[in-house]
C-alpha positions as CSV (number, residue, x, y, z in Angstrom):
1,M,-0.2,-0.1,0.0
2,R,1.6,3.4,-0.9
3,I,0.7,6.5,1.4
4,S,1.3,9.7,-0.1
5,R,0.0,11.8,3.0
6,R,2.2,13.4,5.4
7,V,3.5,10.9,8.6
8,V,5.6,12.3,11.5
9,V,8.4,9.7,12.8
10,L,9.4,10.2,16.2
11,V,12.7,9.3,17.2
12,S,13.7,8.4,20.5
13,G,16.3,6.1,21.9
14,G,16.7,3.9,18.8
15,V,12.8,3.4,18.6
16,I,11.1,5.0,15.7
17,G,7.4,5.8,16.3
18,V,5.2,6.5,13.5
19,L,2.2,8.7,13.8
20,V,-0.1,9.3,10.7
21,T,-1.7,12.9,10.5
22,V,-4.2,12.0,8.2
23,G,-7.1,9.3,7.7
24,A,-6.9,5.6,6.4
25,V,-4.0,5.1,8.9
26,S,-5.8,2.8,11.0
27,A,-4.1,-0.5,9.4
28,L,-0.6,1.1,10.4
29,T,-1.7,2.0,14.0
30,V,-3.9,-0.9,15.3
31,A,-1.5,-3.2,17.0
32,N,-1.2,-6.8,15.5
33,R,-3.1,-9.6,17.2
34,N,-2.3,-12.5,15.3
35,T,0.9,-14.9,16.1
36,T,2.0,-14.3,12.9
37,T,4.7,-11.4,12.6
38,V,4.2,-8.7,9.4
39,T,7.1,-6.5,8.6
40,Y,6.3,-2.9,7.4
41,Y,8.4,-0.7,5.0
42,A,8.7,3.0,4.0
43,C,11.0,5.7,2.9
44,L,12.2,8.2,5.9
45,N,13.0,11.7,4.7
46,G,13.6,14.8,7.2
47,G,11.2,12.9,9.9
48,T,8.7,12.4,7.3
49,L,7.5,9.0,6.1
50,S,6.3,7.9,2.8
51,H,5.5,5.0,0.6
52,V,4.7,2.8,3.7
53,G,3.7,-0.8,3.0
54,T,4.6,-4.6,3.3
55,T,6.8,-4.5,0.7
56,P,10.1,-2.6,0.2
57,P,9.8,0.6,-1.9
58,T,12.1,2.3,-3.9
59,C,13.1,5.3,-1.8
60,A,14.1,8.4,-3.9
61,S,17.5,10.5,-2.6
62,P,17.8,11.8,0.3
63,A,15.1,9.5,1.3
64,T,16.0,6.4,3.6
65,L,14.6,3.0,3.4
66,I,13.3,1.5,6.5
67,S,11.3,-1.2,8.0
68,W,9.7,-2.3,11.4
69,N,7.7,-5.3,12.8
70,S,4.0,-5.2,13.6
71,A,4.7,-6.9,16.9
72,G,7.5,-6.0,19.7
73,P,10.0,-8.8,20.9
74,Q,8.8,-11.6,23.4
75,G,8.4,-10.3,26.7
76,V,10.1,-11.8,30.1
77,R,8.2,-15.3,31.3
78,G,5.9,-14.3,33.9
79,P,5.7,-16.3,37.5
80,A,4.6,-19.6,37.6
81,G,0.6,-19.9,38.9
82,T,-0.6,-21.5,42.2
83,N,-1.7,-25.0,42.1
84,G,-5.4,-25.5,41.5
85,I,-7.8,-27.3,44.1
86,N,-7.9,-31.0,43.8
87,G,-10.9,-31.9,41.8
88,L,-13.6,-34.7,43.5
89,S,-13.6,-38.7,42.6
90,V,-16.4,-40.7,40.9
91,R,-15.7,-44.6,42.3
92,T,-17.5,-47.8,41.4
93,G,-17.3,-51.3,42.7
94,A,-19.3,-54.4,43.5
95,G,-21.4,-54.2,46.5
96,A,-21.3,-50.8,49.1
97,P,-18.2,-49.2,50.0
98,A,-16.0,-49.9,53.1
99,G,-12.7,-48.5,54.5
100,A,-11.6,-44.4,54.5
101,C,-12.5,-42.2,51.8
102,K,-11.7,-38.3,50.7
103,T,-14.5,-36.1,51.8
104,G,-16.6,-35.0,48.7
105,D,-15.8,-38.3,46.8
106,S,-18.8,-40.4,45.3
107,Y,-19.3,-44.1,44.8
108,V,-21.7,-46.1,42.6
109,E,-22.5,-49.7,43.4
110,L,-22.6,-52.0,40.5
111,T,-23.8,-55.1,42.3
112,G,-26.0,-55.8,45.1
113,T,-28.1,-52.8,44.8
114,P,-26.8,-51.5,41.2
115,G,-26.7,-47.7,40.9
116,E,-27.0,-47.1,44.6
117,V,-24.8,-43.8,45.2
118,F,-22.6,-43.4,48.4
119,K,-21.0,-39.7,49.4
120,C,-18.0,-39.8,51.6
121,V,-18.8,-37.5,54.5
122,S,-16.0,-36.7,57.1
123,A,-13.9,-39.4,55.7
124,A,-16.4,-42.0,56.2
125,W,-19.1,-43.5,53.4
126,V,-23.0,-42.4,53.7
127,N,-25.7,-44.1,51.5
128,S,-27.2,-40.9,49.7
129,G,-30.5,-42.6,48.8
130,D,-29.9,-41.7,45.6
131,S,-29.5,-43.9,42.5
132,I,-28.2,-43.5,39.3
133,R,-30.8,-46.4,38.1
134,G,-34.5,-45.2,37.4
135,P,-37.5,-46.7,38.3
136,K,-38.3,-50.0,36.7
137,G,-39.9,-49.3,33.2
138,A,-43.6,-50.4,32.2
139,S,-43.8,-53.8,30.8
140,G,-43.8,-54.1,27.1
141,S,-46.6,-55.1,25.4
142,N,-47.1,-59.1,24.1
143,G,-45.4,-59.7,21.0
144,T,-47.3,-61.5,18.2
145,N,-47.9,-65.2,18.2
146,G,-45.9,-67.3,15.8
147,S,-47.2,-69.0,12.7
148,D,-48.0,-72.5,13.2
149,G,-45.1,-75.1,12.7
150,S,-45.3,-77.7,10.1
151,N,-46.8,-81.3,10.9
152,G,-44.0,-83.6,12.3
153,S,-43.6,-87.2,10.8
154,S,-45.1,-90.2,12.6
155,V,-43.9,-93.7,13.3
156,L,-46.7,-96.2,13.0
157,T,-47.1,-100.0,13.8
158,S,-48.9,-102.3,11.8
159,S,-49.3,-106.5,12.0
160,G,-47.7,-107.4,8.5
161,A,-47.1,-104.8,5.7
162,P,-48.9,-101.3,6.0
163,S,-51.3,-100.8,3.4
164,G,-53.6,-97.7,2.2
165,T,-52.9,-94.1,1.8
166,C,-50.3,-92.3,4.1
167,T,-48.7,-89.0,4.9
168,T,-45.5,-88.7,3.2
169,G,-42.5,-88.9,5.7
170,D,-44.2,-91.2,8.0
171,S,-42.6,-94.7,8.9
172,D,-44.3,-98.2,9.8
173,I,-42.7,-100.9,11.7
174,D,-44.1,-104.6,11.0
175,V,-44.4,-105.7,14.7
176,T,-44.2,-109.5,13.4
177,S,-41.0,-109.1,11.3
178,G,-39.7,-105.9,12.5
179,E,-39.6,-104.2,9.1
180,V,-39.4,-100.7,8.4
181,Y,-41.2,-99.0,5.7
182,N,-41.2,-95.6,4.7
183,C,-44.2,-93.2,3.3
184,V,-43.2,-91.7,0.1
185,A,-45.7,-89.9,-2.5
186,S,-48.5,-91.0,-0.2
187,A,-47.5,-94.7,-0.7
188,W,-45.8,-97.1,1.6
189,Q,-42.6,-98.7,0.6
190,D,-40.3,-101.3,2.2
191,S,-37.3,-99.1,3.1
192,G,-35.3,-102.6,3.4
193,D,-34.2,-102.0,6.9
194,S,-35.2,-103.9,10.1
195,I,-35.2,-103.3,13.7
196,Q,-34.9,-106.9,14.6
197,G,-31.2,-108.2,13.9
198,P,-30.3,-111.3,11.9
199,Q,-31.1,-114.6,13.9
200,G,-28.2,-115.7,15.8
201,G,-26.2,-119.0,15.6
202,Q,-27.5,-122.2,17.4
203,G,-26.1,-122.5,21.1
204,P,-24.2,-125.6,22.2
205,Q,-25.9,-128.6,23.5
206,G,-26.8,-128.6,27.3
207,P,-25.8,-131.3,29.8
208,Q,-28.0,-134.1,30.3
209,G,-30.6,-134.0,32.8
210,P,-31.3,-136.7,35.4
211,A,-33.1,-139.6,34.8
212,G,-36.9,-139.5,35.0
213,I,-39.0,-140.8,37.8
214,A,-39.3,-144.4,36.2
215,S,-35.6,-145.0,37.2
216,G,-36.6,-144.0,40.8
217,V,-39.1,-144.4,43.8
218,T,-41.9,-142.2,45.3
219,F,-43.6,-142.0,48.5
220,G,-46.0,-140.5,50.7
221,R,-47.3,-140.5,54.0
222,V,-49.7,-138.6,56.4
223,A,-49.2,-139.6,60.4
224,T,-48.3,-138.0,63.3
225,V,-45.0,-139.2,64.3
226,P,-43.3,-137.5,67.5
227,I,-39.8,-135.9,67.0
228,D,-38.7,-135.9,70.8
229,T,-36.0,-137.7,71.0
230,G,-33.3,-135.0,71.2
231,Q,-30.2,-134.4,69.1
232,D,-28.5,-137.6,69.5
233,N,-31.7,-140.0,68.5
234,P,-33.1,-139.3,65.0
235,V,-36.5,-140.4,64.3
236,T,-37.4,-141.6,60.7
237,V,-40.4,-139.9,59.4
238,L,-40.4,-141.2,55.8
239,T,-39.1,-144.5,53.9
240,A,-39.4,-145.0,50.0
241,P,-39.8,-148.2,48.7
242,A,-36.5,-150.0,47.8
243,V,-34.4,-148.6,44.7
244,P,-34.2,-151.2,41.8
245,T,-30.6,-150.0,40.8
246,S,-27.6,-149.3,42.6
247,G,-26.3,-146.0,42.0
248,I,-26.6,-142.1,42.8
249,Y,-30.2,-140.8,43.6
250,Y,-31.0,-137.3,43.8
251,I,-33.5,-136.9,46.8
252,T,-36.4,-134.3,46.8
253,A,-38.5,-134.1,50.0
254,S,-41.2,-132.1,51.6
255,V,-41.7,-132.9,55.3
256,T,-44.6,-130.5,57.4
257,I,-43.6,-130.3,60.9
258,Q,-45.5,-128.8,63.7
259,V,-42.6,-127.4,66.1
260,D,-43.1,-126.2,69.6
261,S,-42.3,-122.8,70.7
262,G,-38.8,-122.8,71.4
263,D,-37.5,-125.8,69.7
264,I,-35.3,-126.6,66.2
265,V,-36.0,-129.2,64.2
266,A,-33.4,-130.5,61.5
267,C,-34.1,-133.1,58.7
268,A,-32.1,-134.9,56.1
269,A,-31.7,-137.7,53.5
270,I,-30.4,-141.0,54.3
271,P,-28.6,-143.4,54.0
272,N,-25.0,-142.7,52.5
273,Q,-25.2,-138.8,51.9
274,I,-22.8,-138.0,49.1
275,Q,-22.5,-134.2,50.8
276,A,-23.6,-132.5,53.7
277,Q,-27.1,-131.6,53.2
278,T,-29.4,-130.5,56.2
279,A,-32.9,-128.5,56.6
280,Q,-33.4,-127.0,59.8
281,F,-36.1,-124.6,61.2
282,G,-36.8,-123.0,64.6
283,A,-37.0,-121.6,67.3
284,P,-40.6,-120.1,67.1
285,S,-42.2,-117.7,69.7
286,N,-45.3,-120.2,69.5
287,S,-46.1,-123.5,68.2
288,I,-46.2,-123.4,64.3
289,S,-46.8,-125.8,61.4
290,N,-43.8,-125.1,59.1
291,A,-42.6,-127.0,55.8
292,L,-39.3,-127.9,55.3
293,A,-37.7,-128.8,52.0
294,V,-35.3,-131.6,52.0
295,N,-33.1,-132.4,49.1
296,G,-29.9,-134.0,48.4
297,A,-27.8,-137.0,46.8
298,V,-27.5,-140.6,48.5
299,S,-25.5,-143.6,47.3
300,L,-27.7,-146.4,47.3
301,N,-27.5,-150.3,46.3
302,A,-30.3,-152.0,44.4
303,G,-32.8,-152.9,46.9
304,Q,-31.8,-150.4,49.7
305,A,-34.5,-147.6,50.7
306,P,-34.1,-143.9,50.9
307,S,-35.5,-142.2,54.1
308,I,-36.0,-138.9,55.4
309,E,-34.6,-138.3,59.4
310,C,-35.2,-135.9,62.1
311,I,-34.1,-134.7,65.1
312,D,-35.2,-131.7,67.7
313,A,-33.0,-129.6,70.2
314,N,-35.1,-130.1,73.1
315,S,-36.6,-133.3,73.2
316,D,-39.8,-131.5,73.0
317,S,-43.5,-133.6,73.0
318,N,-45.3,-131.3,71.4
319,T,-43.3,-131.4,68.3
320,N,-44.1,-133.9,65.6
321,F,-44.3,-135.0,62.1
322,L,-47.5,-134.1,60.3
323,E,-47.3,-135.2,56.6
324,G,-44.7,-135.4,53.8
325,S,-43.5,-136.9,50.5
326,M,-40.6,-137.8,48.4
327,N,-38.9,-138.6,45.3
328,A,-35.7,-140.7,44.4
329,T,-34.5,-140.2,41.0
330,L,-31.6,-142.4,39.7
331,I,-29.0,-139.5,38.3
332,G,-25.6,-142.0,38.0
333,S,-24.5,-145.5,38.1
334,S,-21.5,-146.6,40.4
335,N,-20.5,-149.1,43.1
336,A,-23.0,-148.2,45.7
337,A,-22.3,-151.1,47.9
338,S,-18.4,-149.6,47.9
339,A,-19.6,-146.3,47.9
340,G,-22.3,-146.5,50.6
341,A,-19.9,-148.3,53.0
342,A,-17.0,-145.4,52.5
343,R,-19.6,-142.6,53.4
344,A,-21.7,-144.4,55.8
345,N,-21.9,-142.0,59.1
346,R,-20.0,-139.6,56.9
347,F,-22.1,-136.5,57.5
348,P,-24.1,-137.2,60.9
349,L,-27.3,-135.1,61.2
350,K,-27.1,-132.3,63.8
351,I,-28.5,-129.0,64.5
352,V,-26.4,-125.9,63.8
353,H,-28.0,-123.8,66.5
354,A,-29.2,-125.2,69.5
355,A,-32.2,-123.6,71.3
356,K,-31.2,-121.6,74.4
């Protein structure tokens, strides 16, 4: 910008002061508030400036080119300000706060009573009664009903192959064979599958059973026979006919005995037991009729008769045999004479627990 009007230049202490004496000089006298410094140029002649602007002009002699900045040099740094007052804290945690605190601080409970606000008063936490959680909102309206699902498939059963129309996707099981049928295009088709596995292989042959009753003897009896001679004197209550053939016979017998209060009865098959085998009953609190099953194997010679004998513990006259039956079935051949001699009295009849 070129200024042709007259200005007055004041020089004092090496500092040039500029005063424009006419209008349109505000651009030169207003302090520059921008952070960017602007350099001004002018021609100085006898205390008068001309050609003032931001670009250097060509000054005619005897005028001198001068320049100055819009802002002066940076001033000395001022003293540091005082510290500000510490601010207040807002904390959060699980459950109500505990322990010491800084007066004025706040605490928001996240669990327990979520949203509850506590204030620190005199270095101690106090429930303010406020909460950042608002009241429970009203229930939302019901959603619309979903559409009906498609019909599922069914599994049916039939005796024999199914017939007639069907619902595609259904299945049928023939309960007589286990065969599975599927409904395809509303018609039953054999799927080729079955819930029944293949037949298992033949099992091994079982052991031979005992000989029938035709190779043995049988006997029954109804009579009152006292069993009152104590443990050392057995009483024979049943005796079958003699066996026709020597061998091992299996005895199955049932004897019904009236056992007096506190008495004990034991019975066994004789003679020549193959192993110890005793049936025992007692001691009842009252007189009672009881059936004993007496079973076991004995070795008999042809013409020898199997028997059942019994003993009692207390020699009680009110303990009696009432009725019974027995079968002796041949189950194996042997030299019964020698076997019988070897086993005679080998397993004596005895009561395991005598009455007290």
